[in-house]
C-alpha positions as CSV (number, residue, x, y, z in Angstrom):
1,X,78.0,35.4,32.3
2,X,77.3,38.9,31.2
3,X,77.2,40.7,27.8
4,X,77.2,43.9,25.8
5,X,77.2,45.0,22.2
6,X,80.7,46.1,21.3
7,X,82.7,44.0,18.9
8,X,84.2,41.1,20.8
9,X,88.0,41.0,21.3
10,X,89.8,37.8,20.5
11,X,89.8,35.4,23.4
12,X,92.1,32.4,24.0
13,X,90.5,29.0,23.9
14,X,89.3,28.2,27.4
15,X,90.3,24.9,29.0
16,X,88.2,23.1,31.6
17,X,89.9,20.7,34.0
18,X,88.0,17.6,35.0
19,X,84.6,16.4,34.0
20,X,82.3,17.9,36.7
21,X,81.4,21.3,38.0
22,X,83.2,22.3,41.2
23,X,82.7,25.2,43.6
24,X,85.7,26.9,42.1
25,X,83.6,27.3,38.9
26,X,81.4,29.7,40.9
27,X,84.2,31.7,42.5
28,X,84.3,34.5,39.9
29,X,87.9,33.8,39.1
30,X,89.8,32.0,36.4
31,X,87.7,28.8,36.8
32,X,84.5,30.7,36.4
33,X,85.8,32.4,33.2
34,X,86.9,29.1,31.8
35,X,83.4,27.6,32.5
36,X,81.6,30.5,31.0
37,X,83.8,30.7,27.9
38,X,84.0,26.9,27.3
39,X,80.3,26.2,27.8
40,X,78.1,29.2,27.5
41,X,80.0,31.5,25.1
42,X,80.7,28.5,22.9
43,X,77.0,27.6,22.8
44,X,75.4,31.1,22.7
45,X,78.1,32.8,20.6
46,X,76.7,36.1,19.2
47,X,77.9,39.8,19.0
48,X,75.8,40.9,22.0
49,X,77.1,38.2,24.3
50,X,80.7,37.7,23.4
51,X,82.2,40.9,24.9
52,X,80.9,39.6,28.4
53,X,79.8,43.1,29.6
54,X,77.4,43.6,32.4
55,X,74.3,43.7,30.1
56,X,73.2,43.8,26.5
57,X,72.1,46.9,24.6
58,X,69.2,46.3,22.3
59,X,68.3,48.3,19.2
60,X,64.5,48.3,19.0
61,X,63.4,48.2,15.4
62,X,60.9,50.7,14.0
63,X,58.0,49.4,12.0
64,X,56.3,51.0,9.1
65,X,52.9,50.8,10.7
66,X,53.6,51.7,14.3
67,X,57.0,53.5,14.6
68,X,58.6,52.3,17.8
69,X,56.8,49.1,18.8
70,X,55.4,48.3,22.3
71,X,57.7,46.0,24.2
72,X,56.8,42.9,26.3
73,X,59.0,41.7,29.1
74,X,58.8,38.4,30.9
75,X,60.8,36.2,33.3
76,X,60.5,32.6,34.5
77,X,62.5,30.0,36.4
78,X,62.9,26.3,35.5
79,X,63.5,23.5,38.0
80,X,62.2,20.5,36.1
81,X,63.2,17.0,37.3
82,X,64.7,15.1,35.5
83,X,66.9,17.5,33.6
84,X,66.5,15.4,30.4
85,X,63.3,13.8,29.2
86,X,61.8,12.5,25.9
87,X,61.4,15.4,23.5
88,X,63.6,17.9,25.4
89,X,65.6,19.0,28.4
90,X,65.7,21.9,30.9
91,X,67.6,23.9,28.4
92,X,65.2,24.1,25.5
93,X,62.3,24.2,28.0
94,X,63.8,27.4,29.6
95,X,64.1,29.1,26.2
96,X,60.8,28.0,24.8
97,X,59.0,28.8,28.0
98,X,60.1,32.4,27.9
99,X,59.6,32.8,24.2
100,X,56.0,31.5,24.6
101,X,55.3,33.9,27.5
102,X,56.3,36.7,25.1
103,X,54.2,35.1,22.3
104,X,51.2,35.1,24.7
105,X,51.7,38.9,24.8
106,X,51.6,39.0,21.0
107,X,55.4,39.6,20.9
108,X,58.3,38.4,18.9
109,X,61.5,37.9,21.0
110,X,64.3,40.5,20.6
111,X,66.7,38.9,23.1
112,X,66.8,36.6,26.1
113,X,68.9,36.4,29.3
114,X,69.8,33.2,31.1
115,X,70.9,32.7,34.7
116,X,72.2,29.4,35.8
117,X,72.4,27.9,39.4
118,X,74.5,24.9,39.0
119,X,75.1,22.2,41.6
120,X,78.6,21.1,42.4
121,X,79.2,17.7,40.8
122,X,77.1,18.2,37.7
123,X,78.8,16.6,34.7
124,X,80.2,19.1,32.3
125,X,79.0,17.0,29.5
126,X,75.4,17.5,30.7
127,X,75.9,21.2,31.2
128,X,77.2,21.5,27.6
129,X,74.2,19.5,26.4
130,X,71.8,21.9,28.2
131,X,73.6,25.0,26.8
132,X,73.6,23.6,23.3
133,X,69.9,22.7,23.5
134,X,69.2,26.3,24.6
135,X,71.2,27.7,21.7
136,X,69.3,25.5,19.3
137,X,65.9,26.5,20.7
138,X,66.8,30.2,20.6
139,X,67.8,29.9,16.9
140,X,64.5,28.1,16.2
141,X,62.7,31.1,17.7
142,X,64.8,33.6,15.8
143,X,66.4,35.1,18.8
144,X,69.6,34.7,21.0
145,X,70.8,34.6,24.5
146,X,72.3,38.0,24.9
147,X,73.3,38.1,28.6
148,X,73.1,36.1,31.8
149,X,74.8,34.9,35.0
150,X,76.3,31.8,36.5
151,X,76.4,30.6,40.1
152,X,77.6,27.3,41.6
153,X,76.2,26.0,44.9
154,X,77.2,23.1,47.1
155,X,76.4,19.5,46.3
156,X,72.8,18.7,47.2
157,X,71.6,22.3,47.0
158,X,70.3,22.6,43.4
159,X,69.4,19.2,42.1
160,X,71.8,19.5,39.2
161,X,70.8,22.8,37.6
162,X,68.2,25.5,37.8
163,X,67.7,28.1,35.1
164,X,66.0,31.5,35.1
165,X,65.4,33.0,31.7
166,X,64.0,36.5,30.9
167,X,63.0,37.9,27.5
168,X,62.2,41.2,25.8
169,X,60.0,41.2,22.7
170,X,58.3,43.6,20.2
171,X,54.5,43.4,20.3
172,X,52.5,42.9,17.1
173,X,51.1,46.3,16.1
174,X,47.5,44.9,15.9
175,X,47.6,43.0,19.2
176,X,45.4,44.1,22.1
177,X,45.5,41.0,24.3
178,X,44.4,40.4,27.9
179,X,42.7,37.6,29.8
180,X,40.2,40.3,30.8
181,X,39.1,40.8,27.1
182,X,37.0,37.6,26.6
183,X,33.4,38.3,25.5
184,X,30.4,36.0,25.3
185,X,30.3,34.3,21.9
186,X,34.1,34.1,21.6
187,X,35.6,30.8,20.6
188,X,38.3,29.0,22.5
189,X,41.0,27.4,20.3
190,X,43.8,25.1,21.4
191,X,46.7,24.8,19.0
192,X,47.1,21.0,19.5
193,X,46.8,18.0,21.9
194,X,47.1,18.9,25.6
195,X,49.0,17.2,28.4
196,X,52.0,15.9,26.5
197,X,54.7,17.6,28.5
198,X,53.5,17.0,32.0
199,X,52.7,13.3,31.3
200,X,56.2,12.9,29.7
201,X,58.1,14.4,32.6
202,X,56.2,12.3,35.2
203,X,56.8,9.1,33.4
204,X,60.5,10.0,32.8
205,X,61.1,10.0,36.5
206,X,60.7,6.3,36.5
207,X,59.1,6.3,39.9
208,X,55.8,4.8,38.8
209,X,56.9,1.9,36.7
210,X,54.7,3.0,33.8
211,X,56.0,3.0,30.2
212,X,54.3,4.9,27.4
213,X,55.3,6.4,24.0
214,X,55.0,10.1,24.9
215,X,57.2,13.0,24.4
216,X,57.2,16.6,25.5
217,X,55.6,19.2,23.2
218,X,58.2,21.9,24.1
219,X,58.5,24.3,21.2
220,X,58.7,28.0,20.4
221,X,55.3,29.4,19.5
222,X,56.2,32.9,18.4
223,X,55.9,32.0,14.7
224,X,52.5,30.4,15.2
225,X,51.2,33.5,17.1
226,X,52.6,35.8,14.4
227,X,50.7,33.8,11.8
228,X,47.5,34.0,13.9
229,X,47.8,37.8,14.5
230,X,48.7,38.6,10.9
231,X,45.4,37.0,10.0
232,X,43.0,37.8,12.9
233,X,44.6,40.3,15.3
234,X,41.5,42.4,15.5
235,X,39.4,39.5,16.8
236,X,42.0,37.8,19.0
237,X,41.1,38.9,22.5
238,X,43.4,36.7,24.6
239,X,46.3,34.3,24.3
240,X,47.8,32.0,27.0
241,X,50.2,29.1,27.0
242,X,48.7,26.4,29.3
243,X,51.8,25.4,31.3
244,X,51.4,24.6,35.0
245,X,47.8,23.7,35.7
246,X,47.1,23.1,32.1
247,X,44.1,24.1,30.0
248,X,41.7,24.1,32.9
249,X,43.7,26.6,34.9
250,X,44.2,29.0,32.0
251,X,40.5,29.0,31.2
252,X,39.5,29.6,34.9
253,X,41.9,32.6,34.8
254,X,40.2,33.9,31.7
255,X,36.7,33.4,33.2
256,X,37.6,35.1,36.4
257,X,39.4,38.1,34.8
258,X,36.7,38.7,32.2
259,X,33.6,37.9,34.4
260,X,32.3,35.4,31.9
261,X,31.8,31.6,31.7
262,X,33.5,29.1,29.5
263,X,31.9,26.0,28.2
264,X,34.1,23.2,26.9
265,X,33.2,20.3,24.7
266,X,34.9,17.2,26.1
267,X,34.7,15.4,22.7
268,X,36.5,18.3,20.9
269,X,39.5,18.5,23.3
270,X,42.5,16.8,21.7
271,X,44.4,14.4,24.0
272,X,46.8,11.8,22.6
273,X,45.8,8.2,23.5
274,X,49.1,7.5,25.3
275,X,48.7,10.7,27.3
276,X,45.1,9.9,28.2
277,X,46.1,6.4,29.3
278,X,49.0,7.6,31.4
279,X,46.8,10.2,33.1
280,X,44.2,7.5,33.9
281,X,46.9,5.4,35.5
282,X,48.1,8.5,37.5
283,X,44.6,9.5,38.4
284,X,45.0,12.9,36.9
285,X,42.6,14.8,34.5
286,X,44.5,15.7,31.3
287,X,42.9,19.2,31.4
288,X,45.2,20.0,34.4
289,X,48.4,18.6,32.8
290,X,51.0,21.1,31.6
291,X,51.8,21.8,27.9
292,X,55.0,23.5,26.8
293,X,54.2,23.9,23.1
294,X,50.5,24.8,22.9
295,X,48.7,28.1,22.8
296,X,45.1,28.8,23.8
297,X,43.4,31.6,21.8
298,X,40.2,33.3,22.7
299,X,38.8,34.7,19.4
300,X,35.7,36.7,18.3
301,X,33.2,34.4,16.5
302,X,33.4,36.4,13.2
303,X,37.2,35.8,12.9
304,X,37.4,32.3,14.6
305,X,37.4,30.4,11.2
306,X,40.2,32.6,9.9
307,X,42.2,32.3,13.1
308,X,41.8,28.5,13.1
309,X,42.9,28.3,9.5
310,X,46.0,30.5,10.1
311,X,47.0,28.3,13.1
312,X,46.5,25.0,11.1
313,X,48.6,26.4,8.3
314,X,51.6,26.6,10.7
315,X,53.5,23.3,11.5
316,X,53.0,23.8,15.3
317,X,49.2,24.4,14.9
318,X,48.3,21.7,12.4
319,X,46.0,20.0,15.0
320,X,44.4,23.3,16.2
321,X,40.8,22.8,17.3
322,X,37.9,24.8,18.6
323,X,37.3,23.3,22.1
324,X,34.7,25.6,23.6
325,X,32.9,28.9,23.7
326,X,32.7,31.9,26.1
327,X,29.3,32.4,27.6
328,X,27.7,35.2,29.7
329,X,26.8,32.7,32.5
330,X,27.9,31.2,34.8
331,X,30.2,34.1,35.3
332,X,33.7,33.2,36.5
333,X,33.2,29.5,36.0
334,X,34.3,26.8,33.5
335,X,32.0,24.0,32.6
336,X,32.5,20.9,30.4
337,X,29.9,19.1,28.4
338,X,30.8,15.5,28.8
339,X,30.6,12.7,26.2
340,X,27.8,11.2,28.2
341,X,25.6,14.3,27.8
342,X,26.1,15.7,31.2
343,X,27.9,18.9,32.4
344,X,30.6,19.1,35.0
345,X,32.4,22.0,36.7
346,X,36.1,22.3,35.8
347,X,37.4,24.2,38.8
348,X,40.9,25.5,39.5
349,X,42.8,23.1,41.7
350,X,44.2,24.3,45.0
351,X,47.6,22.7,44.4
352,X,49.8,21.3,41.5
353,X,49.2,17.6,41.0
354,X,52.5,17.4,39.0
355,X,55.3,19.2,40.8
356,X,58.7,20.1,39.1
357,X,57.4,19.7,35.6
358,X,58.9,23.0,34.3
């Protein structure tokens, strides 16, 4: 699957034989063209993609305040198991994950690419469902899948489907963001409850025999970040989406990069009751469990209230909360004040307690 920007020529309606992906669909011939047109072009239909060129040409818009904007670029791969889970699937996860990485750079997405590695035998109905979920997520983020690629591998070699997405975005003119920018006194804000996505995926595998009413928080956060930066760009020092490794890992990265400490308030950290219960049964701390629709903001104290209000005014930040503060000491460490009045070290784990959750 490739793309360009010329006006698309009329194409005959593609017909797919059978109900499952075969190796012929990855051969580059007629079967590949039929798969791409009947599944991906149908789902992602837009002027950049439809010509099926070797790439997409983007027009970078000028802004009144900054001329040609700075660009952000990111890429990520998604191997989540199972492919479908409460609240989402690998398709919208792939789009939202890349949109949110751009948002953490302070950028609005201009266009995305999507590369599919599909296992022989995957039901075409499932592939269509994934593609449609991606298209819906891209529309929600105000962007589109403009180019990509498709490969098919032998049965047993890809666990259904793997997706790699990349994105280009225009950076907010007032954003100067880096995890090395945190300063003592900064407030740490989380846009909503943590751990929803990781707990949901683990329970969806059905291996643990645990049932809980939890759903993934996967969502595009570029609108939330735009609202935050419009109100408090000058004081927003860092943004990160707490995916693998969760809130604890993100804050350890901030502490190490900035040479500061971070002190969390356990009572202030939002965790849904069902997620907390599932984590207790799994023996996992919710602070290390992945989110896919949350943003962590490190904001100067004089603008923290404005930043919090801006996030809470957005639907995806309605439960935003100040969960901690940046300190001068202990440099490079994250501590948590517990509900019992003690303090514990929140270290970075050496491994991932929840594999294949994104």
